[in-house]
One Martini backbone bead per residue (centre of mass of N, CA, C, O) as a GRO file, in nm:
protein
  100
    1MET     BB    1  -1.631  -3.353   3.067
    2LEU     BB    2  -1.921  -3.346   2.957
    3GLU     BB    3  -2.057  -3.272   3.226
    4ILE     BB    4  -1.922  -2.994   3.254
    5GLY     BB    5  -2.039  -2.870   2.996
    6ILE     BB    6  -2.340  -2.904   3.065
    7PHE     BB    7  -2.332  -2.752   3.335
    8SER     BB    8  -2.235  -2.480   3.214
    9VAL     BB    9  -2.480  -2.425   3.031
   10ILE     BB   10  -2.693  -2.429   3.255
   11LEU     BB   11  -2.563  -2.204   3.427
   12LEU     BB   12  -2.577  -1.985   3.208
   13ALA     BB   13  -2.888  -1.988   3.170
   14ALA     BB   14  -2.960  -1.920   3.466
   15GLY     BB   15  -2.808  -1.649   3.475
   16TYR     BB   16  -2.967  -1.513   3.249
   17TRP     BB   17  -3.247  -1.538   3.372
   18ALA     BB   18  -3.184  -1.382   3.636
   19THR     BB   19  -3.099  -1.117   3.504
   20MET     BB   20  -3.368  -1.057   3.355
   21PHE     BB   21  -3.548  -1.064   3.608
   22VAL     BB   22  -3.405  -0.836   3.771
   23MET     BB   23  -3.440  -0.615   3.531
   24GLY     BB   24  -3.762  -0.657   3.435
   25ARG     BB   25  -3.776  -0.892   3.191
   26HIS     BB   26  -4.022  -1.105   3.199
   27ASP     BB   27  -4.110  -1.149   2.903
   28ASP     BB   28  -3.832  -1.245   2.801
   29VAL     BB   29  -3.811  -1.492   2.986
   30ILE     BB   30  -4.075  -1.640   2.911
   31HIS     BB   31  -4.083  -1.591   2.572
   32GLY     BB   32  -3.818  -1.473   2.415
   33LYS     BB   33  -3.877  -1.164   2.352
   34PHE     BB   34  -3.708  -0.866   2.195
   35VAL     BB   35  -3.947  -0.787   1.996
   36HIS     BB   36  -4.184  -0.549   1.961
   37SER     BB   37  -4.477  -0.479   1.784
   38GLU     BB   38  -4.523  -0.165   1.862
   39ASP     BB   39  -4.225  -0.073   1.742
   40GLU     BB   40  -4.235  -0.110   1.424
   41GLY     BB   41  -4.361   0.177   1.318
   42THR     BB   42  -4.111   0.374   1.429
   43PHE     BB   43  -3.917   0.260   1.226
   44VAL     BB   44  -3.645   0.429   1.058
   45GLN     BB   45  -3.443   0.426   0.801
   46ALA     BB   46  -3.145   0.531   0.736
   47ALA     BB   47  -2.959   0.702   0.531
   48MET     BB   48  -2.712   0.633   0.317
   49PRO     BB   49  -2.414   0.724   0.265
   50ALA     BB   50  -2.185   0.805   0.052
   51PRO     BB   51  -1.920   0.667  -0.056
   52PRO     BB   52  -1.610   0.691  -0.086
   53PRO     BB   53  -1.365   0.692  -0.278
   54ARG     BB   54  -1.126   0.463  -0.324
   55PHE     BB   55  -0.954   0.663  -0.516
   56PRO     BB   56  -0.787   0.927  -0.556
   57ASN     BB   57  -0.697   1.169  -0.750
   58ARG     BB   58  -0.435   1.235  -0.936
   59PRO     BB   59  -0.199   1.437  -1.002
   60VAL     BB   60  -0.070   1.617  -1.255
   61VAL     BB   61   0.235   1.499  -1.404
   62LYS     BB   62   0.508   1.604  -1.559
   63ALA     BB   63   0.747   1.488  -1.738
   64ALA     BB   64   1.070   1.481  -1.752
   65GLU     BB   65   1.330   1.579  -1.922
   66PRO     BB   66   1.575   1.445  -2.075
   67THR     BB   67   1.895   1.439  -2.097
   68ARG     BB   68   2.137   1.547  -2.306
   69ILE     BB   69   2.337   1.343  -2.511
   70ALA     BB   70   2.612   1.337  -2.678
   71PRO     BB   71   2.702   1.212  -2.949
   72ALA     BB   72   2.981   1.068  -3.089
   73ASN     BB   73   2.929   1.221  -3.388
   74ASP     BB   74   2.967   1.502  -3.276
   75PRO     BB   75   3.136   1.791  -3.375
   76ALA     BB   76   3.123   1.955  -3.088
   77ALA     BB   77   3.283   1.743  -2.968
   78LYS     BB   78   3.546   1.660  -2.781
   79PRO     BB   79   3.827   1.507  -2.798
   80VAL     BB   80   4.004   1.264  -2.642
   81THR     BB   81   4.296   1.286  -2.475
   82SER     BB   82   4.578   1.167  -2.325
   83ASP     BB   83   4.616   1.399  -2.123
   84ALA     BB   84   4.336   1.380  -1.988
   85LEU     BB   85   4.371   1.085  -1.896
   86GLN     BB   86   4.627   1.124  -1.725
   87SER     BB   87   4.504   1.332  -1.522
   88LEU     BB   88   4.275   1.146  -1.423
   89LEU     BB   89   4.458   0.916  -1.321
   90ALA     BB   90   4.617   1.088  -1.115
   91ALA     BB   91   4.370   1.172  -0.942
   92ILE     BB   92   4.282   0.886  -0.861
   93GLN     BB   93   4.548   0.798  -0.727
   94GLN     BB   94   4.550   1.022  -0.512
   95ASP     BB   95   4.282   0.942  -0.377
   96LEU     BB   96   4.368   0.653  -0.298
   97LYS     BB   97   4.609   0.737  -0.117
   98SER     BB   98   4.441   0.917   0.085
   99VAL     BB   99   4.258   0.681   0.185
  100ALA     BB  100   4.497   0.468   0.271
   0.00000   0.00000   0.00000
């Protein structure tokens, strides 16, 4: 198994060398240089653009006013009578019968 791995690496290196030689990059094959010294002066690094903000600003939303619930001791609130409770109970029973 080790011999197959070593043979594969050698075969891969020979294929790479042959590809570079056929493409006309003889200097790269012989010396292994891929960066030429005469090209160094012409390289100018591009300016990096400013990154966008991580999180956009959220729109200002005003919180809704909570609904007012009349307190139990409010004199304007009507007291609950037994007649109102009886009619509510009858309506609920009728709804339950119609569903069943």
